[in-house]
C-alpha positions as CSV (number, residue, x, y, z in Angstrom):
1,M,111.6,112.8,125.8
2,Q,110.6,113.8,122.3
3,F,112.6,111.0,120.7
4,A,111.2,108.5,123.2
5,R,107.7,109.5,122.1
6,L,108.7,108.9,118.5
7,L,110.0,105.5,119.4
8,H,106.6,104.7,120.9
9,L,104.7,106.0,117.8
10,V,106.6,103.6,115.5
11,D,106.4,100.6,117.9
12,S,105.0,97.6,116.2
13,A,102.3,97.3,118.9
14,I,100.7,100.6,117.8
15,P,97.5,99.7,116.0
16,T,97.9,101.3,112.6
17,G,97.6,98.0,110.7
18,S,101.1,97.7,109.3
19,F,101.5,94.3,111.0
20,A,98.8,92.8,108.7
21,Y,100.7,93.2,105.4
22,S,103.8,91.5,104.1
23,Y,104.1,93.8,101.0
24,G,104.9,91.0,98.7
25,L,107.2,89.0,100.9
26,E,104.7,86.2,101.4
27,S,104.1,85.7,97.7
28,S,107.9,86.1,97.0
29,I,108.5,83.2,99.4
30,T,105.6,81.1,98.1
31,F,106.6,81.4,94.5
32,G,110.3,80.9,95.1
33,L,111.5,84.4,94.4
34,V,113.0,84.4,97.9
35,N,114.2,80.9,98.9
36,T,117.5,81.3,100.7
37,P,118.9,83.7,103.5
38,F,121.0,85.3,100.8
39,A,118.0,85.9,98.6
40,L,116.2,87.5,101.6
41,R,119.1,89.9,102.1
42,N,118.9,90.8,98.4
43,Y,115.2,91.3,98.7
44,L,115.5,93.5,101.8
45,Y,118.2,95.6,100.1
46,S,116.1,96.1,97.0
47,Y,113.0,96.8,99.1
48,L,114.8,99.5,101.1
49,Q,116.5,101.0,98.1
50,Q,113.1,101.4,96.4
51,A,111.5,102.8,99.6
52,G,114.3,105.4,99.6
53,S,113.9,106.4,96.0
54,A,110.1,106.3,95.9
55,E,109.1,107.4,99.4
56,L,111.8,109.7,100.8
57,P,111.3,112.4,98.2
58,F,107.6,112.6,99.1
59,I,108.6,112.8,102.8
60,N,111.1,115.5,102.0
61,S,108.5,117.5,100.1
62,T,105.6,117.0,102.5
63,F,107.6,118.0,105.6
64,H,107.9,121.6,104.3
65,L,104.2,121.9,103.6
66,T,100.8,121.9,105.4
67,E,97.5,120.7,104.0
68,K,96.7,124.4,103.3
69,S,99.8,124.9,101.1
70,P,98.9,125.2,97.3
71,E,101.5,122.6,96.4
72,F,100.3,120.0,98.9
73,Q,97.4,118.9,96.7
74,T,99.8,118.2,93.9
75,V,102.0,116.2,96.2
76,A,99.0,114.2,97.5
77,E,97.7,113.5,94.0
78,E,101.2,112.5,92.6
79,Y,101.6,110.0,95.5
80,D,98.1,108.6,94.9
81,A,98.9,108.2,91.2
82,Q,102.2,106.3,91.7
83,L,100.6,103.5,93.8
84,L,99.7,101.1,91.1
85,V,99.3,97.8,93.1
86,P,95.7,97.6,94.3
87,G,96.5,95.8,97.5
88,L,99.2,98.3,98.5
89,Y,97.0,101.2,97.5
90,K,94.2,100.0,99.8
91,A,96.7,99.2,102.6
92,S,98.3,102.6,102.4
93,A,95.0,104.4,102.7
94,V,93.8,102.2,105.7
95,Q,97.1,102.8,107.5
96,G,96.9,106.5,106.9
97,R,93.4,106.8,108.3
98,N,94.4,104.7,111.4
99,W,97.6,106.8,111.9
100,L,95.6,110.1,111.9
101,K,93.0,108.8,114.3
102,L,95.7,107.5,116.6
103,L,97.8,110.7,116.6
104,A,94.7,112.8,117.1
105,T,94.1,111.1,120.5
106,F,97.8,111.6,121.5
107,Y,98.1,115.2,120.4
108,P,94.6,116.8,120.6
109,E,96.2,120.3,120.7
110,A,97.6,119.7,117.2
111,A,94.1,119.7,115.6
112,L,95.1,116.8,113.3
113,E,91.4,116.4,112.4
114,T,91.9,119.2,109.9
115,I,94.2,116.9,107.9
116,T,91.6,114.2,107.8
117,Q,89.0,116.8,106.7
118,W,91.2,118.0,103.9
119,F,91.6,114.6,102.4
120,A,87.9,113.9,102.7
121,T,87.0,117.2,101.0
122,Q,89.5,116.6,98.2
123,K,88.4,113.0,97.8
124,I,92.1,111.9,97.9
125,P,93.0,108.8,100.0
126,P,95.2,109.8,103.1
127,H,98.1,107.6,102.1
128,F,100.4,106.6,105.0
129,T,103.7,108.1,103.8
130,V,102.1,111.5,103.3
131,V,100.1,111.7,106.5
132,F,102.9,110.1,108.6
133,T,105.1,113.1,107.6
134,L,102.4,115.8,107.8
135,A,101.2,114.8,111.2
136,L,104.6,114.3,112.8
137,Q,105.9,117.5,111.4
138,R,103.0,119.3,112.9
139,V,103.6,117.9,116.4
140,G,107.2,118.9,116.4
141,F,109.5,116.2,115.1
142,E,112.5,116.8,112.9
143,L,112.9,115.7,109.3
144,K,115.9,113.5,110.0
145,E,114.0,111.7,112.8
146,L,111.1,111.0,110.5
147,Q,113.3,109.7,107.7
148,A,115.2,107.3,109.9
149,M,112.1,106.1,111.7
150,Y,110.2,105.5,108.4
151,L,113.0,103.2,107.2
152,H,113.1,101.5,110.6
153,M,109.4,100.7,110.4
154,L,109.7,99.3,106.9
155,L,112.7,97.1,107.8
156,R,111.1,95.9,111.1
157,D,107.8,95.0,109.4
158,Q,109.5,93.0,106.7
159,L,111.6,91.0,109.1
160,S,108.6,90.5,111.4
161,A,106.8,89.1,108.4
162,A,109.6,86.7,107.5
163,I,109.6,85.5,111.1
164,R,105.9,84.9,111.2
165,L,106.1,83.1,107.9
166,G,108.7,80.7,109.5
167,F,111.4,81.7,107.0
168,L,113.9,82.6,109.7
169,G,114.0,82.6,113.5
170,P,113.6,85.6,115.8
171,L,117.3,85.8,116.8
172,E,118.4,85.6,113.1
173,G,115.8,88.2,112.2
174,H,116.9,90.7,114.8
175,R,120.6,90.2,113.9
176,L,119.7,90.9,110.3
177,Q,117.8,94.0,111.3
178,H,120.8,95.2,113.3
179,D,123.1,94.6,110.2
180,F,120.8,96.5,107.9
181,Y,120.8,99.7,109.9
182,A,124.2,100.3,108.3
183,V,122.4,100.7,104.9
184,F,120.2,103.5,106.2
185,E,123.0,106.1,106.0
186,H,123.7,105.4,102.3
187,I,120.0,105.5,101.4
188,L,119.4,108.8,103.3
189,A,122.5,110.4,101.8
190,A,121.4,109.4,98.3
191,Q,117.9,110.9,98.7
192,A,119.0,114.0,100.7
193,G,117.1,117.1,99.3
194,K,115.2,115.2,96.6
195,R,111.7,116.3,96.0
196,Y,108.6,114.4,95.0
197,G,109.1,115.1,91.3
198,E,112.4,113.1,91.5
199,A,110.8,110.0,93.1
200,T,111.4,106.8,91.2
201,R,110.5,103.1,91.5
202,S,113.3,100.8,90.7
203,A,112.4,97.3,91.9
204,F,109.6,96.3,89.6
205,L,109.9,92.6,90.5
206,L,108.8,93.5,94.0
207,D,105.7,95.1,92.6
208,A,105.0,92.0,90.5
209,A,105.3,89.9,93.6
210,Q,102.8,92.1,95.4
211,V,100.3,91.6,92.6
212,L,100.9,87.8,92.7
213,H,99.7,87.8,96.3
214,E,96.1,87.4,95.1
215,D,97.0,84.0,93.6
216,I,98.3,82.5,96.8
217,Y,95.9,79.6,97.9
218,S,96.4,80.1,101.7
219,K,97.3,83.6,102.9
220,L,98.9,84.5,106.2
221,F,98.8,88.2,105.5
222,Q,96.2,90.5,104.0
223,N,97.6,92.3,101.0
């Protein structure tokens, strides 16, 4: 039952706001950085690799802490500092706030409001990756479950964006999603045990594409 609850929490219908952002895919397609199915595969692979090296170390560290832990403030500040793209910075904070509000209604006994209060007191944005981990750890999920579901959410949202942009059809998108699950094992193994101080960003062209989103004349996604 616990795993079924986690599947529900990461369902795309859950209103955290992740559906509203293409994280650079729309601008990558618009400006020709992604223009073939093969290029989309390369884009997704780079995207997941960067997510693994930049996000999973923060998930690994946060999972073993609470908002009362002395080290947690450093983790939260470090994560805040490494988000350099304004659109993604804003999106991360919005999703984090929505996530905490949502889970507080599902798990009132977990007193997740204390996490929201901590971020407000410290004047640090509640970025999604950090509060995703902190909240789910508190309500009883395992680290391996969180890691796999986090990657699943990222992959699903990117392919959903590609479908809504008309770049590929639903059947093709879901087949691609199925194929990419094989990559998860390698990403998780490469980041096993790594802490937030070892987090790295490796796909700088993706960050540049995200910045270029503001120059798109007609936007399907907010970013």
